[in-house]
C-alpha positions in Angstrom: 0.0 0.0 0.0 1.0 3.6 -0.2 3.9 4.5 2.1 2.6 8.0 2.5 -0.5 6.9 4.4 0.4 7.0 8.1 -1.5 5.3 11.0 -3.9 7.9 12.5 -5.4 5.9 15.4 -4.4 6.3 19.1 -2.5 9.6 19.0 -2.6 12.4 21.5 -3.9 14.7 20.3 -6.3 12.8 18.0 -5.9 12.9 14.2 -7.1 16.1 12.7 -9.6 16.3 9.9 -6.8 17.6 7.7 -4.7 14.5 8.4 -7.6 12.2 7.7 -8.3 14.0 4.4 -4.7 13.8 3.4 -4.7 10.0 3.9 -7.9 9.8 1.9 -6.3 11.7 -1.0 -3.3 9.5 -0.9 -5.5 6.4 -1.0 -7.6 7.7 -3.9 -4.4 8.6 -5.8 -3.0 5.2 -5.3 -6.0 3.2 -6.4 -6.8 5.7 -9.2 -3.3 5.4 -10.5 -2.6 9.1 -10.8 -1.7 12.1 -8.7 -4.0 14.5 -10.4 -7.2 13.4 -12.1 -8.1 14.6 -15.6 -10.9 17.1 -15.9 -13.3 14.3 -16.9 -12.5 12.4 -13.7 -12.1 15.3 -11.3 -15.7 15.1 -9.9 -15.4 11.3 -9.3 -12.0 11.9 -7.7 -13.4 14.6 -5.3 -16.4 12.4 -4.5 -14.2 9.5 -3.6 -12.0 11.6 -1.4 -15.0 13.0 0.5 -16.5 9.6 0.9 -13.3 8.0 2.1 -12.6 10.9 4.4 -16.0 10.5 6.1 -15.6 6.7 6.3 -12.1 7.0 7.7 -13.1 9.6 10.3 -16.1 7.4 11.4 -13.8 4.4 11.6 -11.0 6.1 13.6 -13.6 7.6 16.0 -15.1 4.1 16.5 -11.9 2.3 17.4 -11.3 1.4 21.0 -8.0 0.6 22.5 -6.5 0.1 26.0 -3.0 1.1 24.8 -1.7 4.5 26.0 -1.9 7.2 23.2 1.2 7.5 21.1 3.2 10.8 20.9 3.6 12.2 17.4 7.1 13.5 17.9 8.3 10.2 19.4 6.8 8.3 16.5 8.4 10.6 14.0 11.8 10.3 15.7 11.5 6.5 15.5 10.6 6.7 11.8 13.6 8.9 11.1 15.9 6.4 13.0 14.5 3.5 11.0 15.1 5.4 7.8 18.6 6.3 8.7 19.3 2.7 9.6 17.8 1.5 6.3 19.2 4.0 3.9 22.2 5.4 5.8 21.0 9.0 5.3 18.9 11.2 7.5 15.2 11.3 6.6 13.6 14.7 6.0 11.1 15.8 8.6 
């Protein structure tokens, strides 16, 4: 699946609507096979993004966990460390 889609569940503070929408856009781009739809497909693209955003928000809000919330900065630092170990260069923030 698309590497740009990040987990959004169980963070403090919770995922914002912008983060959920960004993930929906990445998903639609991936399954649609293009980063920018043609004019003929723009309406379908936008409808799909809105539907997936709504479904994703509903899904995230419905999830229940007993794990403590994750810290965004700590998770980003871990991802940078994994990237550096994998590629030998620092990852961009």
